[in-house]
C-alpha positions as CSV (number, residue, x, y, z in Angstrom):
1,M,145.7,125.0,111.9
2,H,143.1,125.6,109.2
3,K,143.7,122.1,107.8
4,L,143.2,120.6,111.3
5,Y,140.0,122.5,111.6
6,K,138.7,121.1,108.4
7,V,139.6,117.6,109.4
8,L,137.8,117.9,112.8
9,S,134.8,119.4,111.0
10,F,134.6,116.5,108.6
11,T,135.0,114.0,111.4
12,G,132.2,115.7,113.3
13,I,129.9,115.6,110.3
14,L,130.7,112.0,109.7
15,C,129.8,111.1,113.3
16,L,126.5,112.9,113.1
17,Y,125.7,111.5,109.7
18,S,126.3,107.9,110.5
19,C,122.6,107.0,110.8
20,G,122.1,109.1,113.9
21,T,124.2,106.7,115.9
22,Y,125.0,109.1,118.6
23,F,121.4,110.3,118.9
24,N,120.2,106.7,119.5
25,Q,122.7,105.4,122.1
26,P,121.0,104.0,125.2
27,F,122.7,106.0,128.0
28,S,120.4,104.9,130.8
29,A,118.2,102.0,131.8
30,S,114.7,101.8,130.3
31,P,111.5,100.9,132.2
32,S,109.4,98.0,131.3
33,R,106.9,98.6,128.4
34,T,104.2,96.8,126.6
35,G,105.5,94.4,124.0
36,E,105.8,95.6,120.4
37,F,103.4,94.8,117.6
38,S,104.8,92.8,114.7
39,A,104.1,93.5,111.1
40,S,101.3,91.0,111.1
41,S,99.6,92.1,114.4
42,K,97.4,94.8,112.8
43,N,96.2,92.4,110.1
44,L,95.2,89.9,112.8
45,L,93.5,92.5,114.9
46,D,91.6,93.9,111.9
47,L,89.8,90.7,111.1
48,P,86.0,90.9,111.3
49,L,84.4,89.5,114.4
50,A,83.7,85.8,114.4
51,L,80.1,84.5,114.4
52,D,80.8,81.8,117.0
53,P,84.4,81.6,118.5
54,V,85.8,78.1,118.5
55,E,87.3,76.4,121.6
56,V,90.9,75.3,120.8
57,A,93.6,73.6,122.7
58,V,97.3,73.9,122.2
59,Y,99.4,71.3,123.9
60,N,102.7,72.2,122.4
61,F,104.0,74.5,119.7
62,S,107.7,74.6,120.2
63,D,111.1,74.8,118.5
64,Q,111.7,71.7,116.4
65,T,114.9,73.0,114.8
66,G,117.2,71.8,117.6
67,Q,119.6,74.6,116.7
68,Y,121.8,76.6,119.0
69,K,123.1,80.1,118.6
70,A,126.1,80.2,116.4
71,I,129.3,82.1,117.3
72,E,132.6,82.6,115.6
73,N,134.2,79.6,117.3
74,G,131.3,77.2,117.4
75,S,128.0,77.5,119.2
76,T,126.6,78.1,122.7
77,F,124.0,76.3,124.7
78,S,121.5,79.1,124.1
79,T,118.9,78.1,121.5
80,A,118.7,79.9,118.2
81,V,115.0,80.6,118.5
82,T,112.6,81.2,121.4
83,Q,111.2,78.2,123.3
84,G,108.0,80.1,124.1
85,G,106.1,79.3,120.8
86,T,103.1,77.9,122.6
87,T,102.6,81.1,124.7
88,M,102.9,83.2,121.5
89,L,100.4,81.1,119.7
90,I,97.9,81.3,122.6
91,K,98.3,85.1,122.7
92,A,97.7,85.3,118.9
93,L,94.6,83.1,119.2
94,E,93.2,85.3,122.0
95,D,93.9,88.5,120.1
96,S,92.2,87.2,116.9
97,G,88.8,86.9,118.7
98,W,88.0,83.9,116.6
99,F,89.1,81.3,119.2
100,I,88.7,80.5,122.9
101,P,92.0,79.1,123.9
102,I,91.9,76.4,126.6
103,E,94.8,75.7,128.9
104,R,96.6,72.5,128.0
105,E,100.3,73.2,128.1
106,S,100.3,73.0,131.9
107,L,97.4,70.6,132.2
108,S,99.1,68.8,135.1
109,N,99.3,72.0,137.1
110,L,95.6,72.7,136.4
111,S,94.6,69.2,137.3
112,T,96.5,69.4,140.6
113,E,94.9,72.7,141.5
114,R,91.4,71.4,140.7
115,N,92.1,68.3,142.9
116,I,93.1,70.6,145.8
117,I,89.8,72.6,145.3
118,R,87.8,69.4,145.1
119,N,89.3,67.9,148.3
120,T,88.9,71.2,150.1
121,K,85.2,71.3,149.2
122,Q,84.8,67.7,150.3
123,E,86.5,68.0,153.7
124,Y,85.5,71.4,154.9
125,I,82.7,73.0,152.9
126,K,80.4,70.0,152.5
127,N,79.7,69.7,156.2
128,L,79.0,73.4,156.6
129,N,77.0,74.0,153.5
130,P,75.5,70.9,151.8
131,N,74.2,73.0,149.0
132,E,77.7,74.1,147.8
133,P,77.8,73.6,144.0
134,P,80.3,71.1,142.7
135,L,83.4,72.1,140.8
136,P,82.4,72.8,137.2
137,P,83.8,70.5,134.5
138,L,86.7,71.5,132.3
139,L,86.0,72.9,128.9
140,Y,86.8,70.6,126.0
141,A,88.2,71.7,122.7
142,G,86.6,71.2,119.3
143,L,90.0,71.8,117.7
144,L,93.6,71.0,118.4
145,L,96.3,73.2,117.0
146,E,99.6,71.5,116.4
147,G,102.8,72.3,114.6
148,G,105.9,74.3,115.5
149,I,109.0,76.2,114.4
150,I,110.4,73.8,112.0
151,S,113.3,75.7,110.4
152,Y,115.8,78.4,111.2
153,D,118.2,79.0,108.3
154,T,121.1,81.3,108.9
155,N,123.0,83.4,106.3
156,I,120.7,82.7,103.4
157,V,121.9,86.1,102.0
158,T,125.1,87.9,103.1
159,G,126.9,90.8,101.5
160,G,128.3,94.2,101.9
161,L,130.0,97.2,100.3
162,G,132.9,99.3,101.3
163,A,135.5,101.8,100.1
164,R,138.6,103.6,101.5
165,Y,140.6,106.4,100.0
166,F,143.4,108.5,101.5
167,G,142.5,107.4,105.0
168,I,138.8,108.0,104.7
169,G,136.5,105.0,104.4
170,G,133.2,103.3,105.2
171,S,131.4,100.0,104.7
172,A,128.0,98.4,105.0
173,K,127.3,94.8,105.7
174,Y,124.1,92.8,105.9
175,R,122.9,89.3,106.7
176,Q,119.5,87.6,106.3
177,D,118.2,84.6,108.2
178,R,114.9,82.8,107.7
179,I,112.5,81.2,110.1
180,T,109.6,78.9,109.1
181,V,106.5,77.7,111.1
182,Y,103.8,75.2,110.3
183,L,100.4,75.3,112.0
184,R,97.6,72.7,111.5
185,A,94.1,72.4,112.8
186,V,93.0,68.9,113.9
187,S,89.3,68.0,114.6
188,T,89.0,66.4,118.1
189,S,85.9,64.5,117.0
190,N,87.6,62.3,114.4
191,G,91.2,63.3,114.3
192,E,91.0,64.7,110.8
193,I,93.5,67.4,109.8
194,L,91.3,70.2,108.6
195,K,93.9,72.7,107.4
196,T,97.7,73.2,107.4
197,V,99.3,76.6,106.8
198,Y,103.0,77.3,106.3
199,V,104.6,80.8,106.9
200,S,108.2,82.0,106.6
201,K,109.8,85.2,107.8
202,T,113.2,86.7,107.1
203,I,115.3,88.2,109.8
204,L,117.6,91.1,108.8
205,S,120.9,92.2,110.4
206,Q,122.8,95.3,109.2
207,A,126.0,97.0,110.1
208,L,127.3,100.4,109.0
209,D,130.6,102.0,109.9
210,A,132.8,104.9,108.8
211,S,136.4,105.7,109.7
212,F,139.0,108.4,109.3
213,F,142.7,107.8,109.6
214,R,145.3,110.4,108.6
215,F,148.4,112.3,109.7
216,V,147.3,115.9,110.1
217,K,150.9,117.1,110.7
218,F,154.2,115.7,111.6
219,Q,153.9,113.0,114.3
220,R,150.2,114.0,114.8
221,L,147.8,111.2,113.8
222,L,144.0,111.7,113.8
223,E,141.8,108.6,113.9
224,A,138.1,108.5,114.2
225,E,135.4,105.9,113.7
226,T,131.7,105.5,114.1
227,G,129.2,102.8,113.3
228,I,125.9,101.1,114.1
229,T,124.6,97.6,114.0
230,Q,121.0,96.6,113.9
231,N,119.6,93.1,114.4
232,E,116.0,92.3,114.0
233,P,114.8,90.4,117.2
234,V,114.3,86.7,116.5
235,Q,111.4,86.7,119.1
236,L,109.6,89.4,117.2
237,A,110.1,87.5,113.9
238,V,108.6,84.3,115.4
239,K,105.7,86.4,116.7
240,D,105.1,87.8,113.3
241,A,105.2,84.4,111.6
242,I,102.8,82.9,114.2
243,E,100.3,85.7,113.9
244,K,100.2,85.5,110.2
245,A,99.8,81.7,110.4
246,V,96.8,82.2,112.7
247,R,95.2,84.7,110.4
248,D,95.8,82.5,107.4
249,L,94.3,79.5,109.2
250,I,91.2,81.6,110.1
251,I,90.6,82.7,106.5
252,E,91.3,79.2,105.2
253,G,88.6,77.9,107.6
254,V,86.2,80.6,106.3
255,K,87.0,79.5,102.8
256,E,86.2,75.9,103.6
257,K,83.0,76.9,105.6
258,Y,84.3,75.5,108.9
259,W,83.4,78.8,110.6
260,S,82.1,82.2,109.6
261,A,82.4,85.9,110.3
262,Q,79.6,88.1,111.5
263,G,77.9,89.7,108.5
264,G,77.4,86.5,106.6
265,V,78.3,85.6,103.1
266,E,79.3,89.0,101.8
267,V,81.9,89.6,104.6
268,N,83.2,86.0,104.1
269,E,83.6,86.4,100.4
270,K,85.5,89.7,100.6
271,L,87.8,88.3,103.3
272,V,88.6,85.2,101.2
273,A,89.0,87.3,98.0
274,D,91.6,89.6,99.6
275,Y,93.4,86.7,101.1
276,Q,93.5,84.9,97.7
277,E,95.1,87.9,96.1
278,E,97.7,88.2,98.9
279,K,98.3,84.4,98.7
280,S,98.9,84.5,95.0
281,L,101.5,87.2,95.4
282,D,103.2,85.3,98.2
283,E,103.2,82.0,96.2
284,A,104.7,83.9,93.2
285,T,107.5,85.3,95.3
286,G,110.7,83.2,95.5
287,L,113.1,82.7,98.3
288,Y,115.1,85.9,97.6
289,E,112.0,88.1,97.0
290,R,112.0,87.2,93.3
291,I,108.6,87.5,91.6
292,F,107.7,84.4,89.5
293,V,105.4,84.7,86.5
294,D,103.7,82.3,84.2
295,R,104.9,82.3,80.5
296,P,102.3,80.2,78.7
297,Y,102.8,82.0,75.3
298,K,105.3,80.5,72.9
299,N,105.5,83.4,70.4
300,N,106.3,87.1,70.6
301,F,106.7,90.2,68.5
302,S,109.1,92.9,69.6
303,F,109.2,96.6,68.5
304,S,112.3,98.6,69.5
305,G,114.0,101.9,68.9
306,G,117.4,103.2,69.8
307,I,120.7,104.3,68.4
308,S,123.5,102.9,66.3
309,L,127.2,103.8,66.7
310,I,129.8,102.8,64.1
311,D,133.4,102.0,65.1
312,G,135.3,101.9,61.9
313,D,138.3,103.6,60.3
314,Y,137.3,107.2,61.0
315,S,138.0,109.0,64.2
316,V,134.7,110.8,64.5
317,N,131.7,108.5,65.3
318,N,128.3,110.0,65.8
319,P,125.2,108.0,67.1
320,D,122.2,107.8,64.8
321,Y,118.8,106.2,64.7
322,L,117.8,102.5,65.0
323,A,114.4,100.9,64.4
324,R,113.7,97.2,64.8
325,I,110.9,94.6,64.6
326,E,111.6,91.1,65.8
327,Y,109.8,87.7,66.0
328,Q,110.8,85.0,68.4
329,R,109.5,81.5,69.3
330,S,110.3,79.6,72.6
331,L,111.9,76.3,72.1
332,T,112.3,75.6,75.8
333,S,111.8,77.6,78.9
334,H,115.4,78.9,78.6
335,L,115.9,79.0,74.8
336,N,114.3,81.1,72.1
337,L,114.9,81.3,68.3
338,G,114.1,84.4,66.4
339,A,114.7,86.8,63.5
340,A,115.1,90.6,63.6
341,L,114.7,93.2,60.8
342,S,116.4,96.5,61.6
343,I,116.8,99.8,59.8
344,F,119.7,102.0,61.1
345,K,122.1,104.7,60.1
346,L,125.9,104.8,60.6
347,N,127.4,108.3,60.8
348,N,131.0,109.4,60.7
349,E,129.9,113.1,60.3
350,N,131.5,114.5,57.1
351,S,133.5,111.4,56.3
352,F,130.8,108.9,55.9
353,S,127.0,108.5,56.4
354,G,124.8,105.7,55.2
355,S,121.4,104.0,56.0
356,F,121.3,100.2,56.2
357,A,118.8,97.4,56.7
358,S,119.8,94.2,58.4
359,L,118.4,90.8,58.9
360,D,119.6,88.9,62.0
361,L,119.0,85.3,63.1
362,N,119.5,85.0,66.8
363,T,119.4,82.3,69.5
364,Q,118.4,83.8,72.8
365,L,119.2,82.4,76.3
366,E,116.8,83.4,79.1
367,L,118.8,83.3,82.4
368,L,115.8,83.6,84.7
369,P,112.9,82.3,82.6
370,R,110.3,82.4,85.5
371,D,111.2,85.8,86.9
372,D,109.3,89.0,86.1
373,F,112.7,90.7,85.7
374,S,115.0,88.6,83.6
375,P,118.4,89.1,81.9
376,Y,119.1,87.4,78.7
377,L,122.0,86.8,76.2
378,Y,121.6,86.3,72.4
379,G,123.7,86.0,69.3
380,G,123.8,84.7,65.8
381,P,124.7,85.5,62.1
382,G,123.3,88.4,60.1
383,I,123.5,90.4,56.9
384,A,123.4,94.1,56.4
385,V,122.4,95.8,53.1
386,E,123.0,99.4,52.2
387,L,119.9,101.5,51.4
388,G,120.5,104.1,48.6
389,D,123.8,105.8,47.9
390,P,126.0,106.6,50.9
391,E,127.3,110.1,51.6
392,I,131.1,109.7,51.5
393,A,134.1,111.9,51.3
394,S,135.0,113.1,47.8
395,G,137.4,110.9,45.9
396,Q,136.2,107.7,47.6
397,E,134.3,104.9,45.9
398,N,131.4,102.7,47.2
399,L,133.3,99.5,47.9
400,S,130.3,97.2,48.7
401,S,126.6,97.2,49.4
402,T,126.1,93.9,51.2
403,F,127.9,92.9,54.4
404,F,127.9,89.7,56.4
405,K,128.3,89.9,60.1
406,I,128.0,88.2,63.5
407,Q,126.1,89.9,66.3
408,Y,125.8,89.2,70.0
409,G,124.2,91.1,72.9
410,V,122.8,91.3,76.3
411,G,119.4,92.6,77.5
412,L,117.0,93.0,80.4
413,Q,113.3,92.3,80.2
414,Y,110.5,93.2,82.7
415,L,107.2,91.5,82.3
416,I,104.2,93.7,83.4
417,S,101.8,90.9,82.4
418,P,101.9,87.5,80.7
419,K,101.3,89.3,77.4
420,F,103.4,92.4,77.6
421,G,107.0,93.2,78.6
422,F,109.5,96.0,78.3
423,K,113.2,95.4,77.4
424,L,116.6,97.1,77.2
425,F,119.4,95.7,75.1
426,A,122.9,96.4,74.0
427,E,124.4,94.7,70.9
428,H,127.8,94.4,69.3
429,N,127.8,93.7,65.5
430,I,131.1,92.4,64.0
431,L,131.4,92.8,60.3
432,L,133.4,90.2,58.3
433,N,135.1,92.9,56.2
434,D,136.5,96.4,56.5
435,E,134.4,98.0,53.8
436,I,131.1,99.3,55.4
437,D,132.5,102.9,55.7
438,N,134.1,102.7,52.2
439,L,137.6,102.8,53.7
440,V,140.0,99.9,54.2
441,N,142.5,100.8,56.8
442,G,144.5,98.5,59.1
443,K,143.9,94.9,60.0
444,R,140.7,95.2,62.0
445,D,137.3,94.8,60.4
446,D,134.6,97.4,61.0
447,Y,131.9,97.0,63.6
448,Y,129.1,98.9,65.1
449,F,126.9,99.0,68.3
450,N,123.2,99.0,68.7
451,I,121.5,100.2,72.0
452,G,117.8,100.2,72.2
453,I,114.6,100.0,74.2
454,G,111.3,98.3,73.2
455,F,108.4,96.2,74.2
456,N,107.3,92.6,73.6
457,Y,103.9,91.3,72.8
458,Y,103.3,87.6,73.5
459,F,100.7,85.5,71.7
460,G,99.9,81.9,70.7
461,L,98.8,80.1,73.9
462,T,100.1,76.6,73.4
463,T,100.3,75.4,77.0
464,P,97.5,75.6,79.5
465,K,97.8,78.2,82.3
466,T,98.8,76.6,85.5
467,S,99.1,77.8,89.0
468,I,102.5,78.9,90.3
469,E,104.5,76.1,91.8
């Protein structure tokens, strides 16, 4: 009975812990509510007031992807993205305060209604009141806004994690889609395309679940499960992308002096400067939220410290110090060539202890040469030389003082600027004999490990700095 109580308690905790699933279940119908803000709504609404709002017309801003919702066995006749892009764009233009939207999507309906008004005035009002003013003309737009939703990419990232042990398990899964919109401003006076902006937005779906499956006693099976799935609304993602596109178009127009904010040059310059900083970060961010950096410097010095650990013929291996200075030169964007000078100590406690210097020649392969966080592989030949007399067990002789070796390793580097970066590395040094600890035993040669942390200083600007592609 006590065991059953513990199982039920665990199941209850599991249900309560699973992301509050049972506290967020919709048990009743909800009333209508005002639509949600997107992540870009506040940035759009916080723009300074326009000096002179511009009349704009939007005839069509629609789904150009032609995609339908995907299901396990094919697709449905329901579209993958909303067909109301024009309405969303007009709402964003209105909210910005920089534009006066003019009805053009349903121009035929507007024209029909105006004809009805005009005929009514002519037939009935004109005879009764000759001074009745005529129907005012339609506003005309100085700008046309064109474009649309041009891409909806599904499953650009998928993954998950799960585990199960003794009937208890859980898993997490996620999927990321991506939507892209283009928006361009066209002058109605000459048809010139003044500006085009391009915005993308990811759409995240997540699923978490946990389960319990176990026999609590003979012929008594307890099974429990809980879970939650969360899908970011596609409509809200489209709204977010459109609102950011409108904001970007406004600031691009300010930058090109097509229009201006109230407050004059000072407000305009601050608006453009903040936008340029944001745009630089966006342009340096890759598809999978990877930050790209320029690497215009061909040379670097590296200073590192860490530990060395021998793995030789003695059973007791103690870590000891490592200090290293290294020079490298880039041959290509992926390939570096360098030399490293190290001073380290190998320590077998009372059996052997000695200090050494090594000179290593390495070829280094950068796996992600344009990322700010980049793994790398390296390897090459080297030589280690003993410094002074080693401390060895009594009765043993110093067998050699020079040792040839081969080393290889892996590392991670994080660039905080084009000139400075931090790195971590782990290295395996394979000696070509069995004599470094002054004991020859068995068929395997001695080797040792180096683990360290350091920083790189880059210099020697040999290529001009260019903007991020």
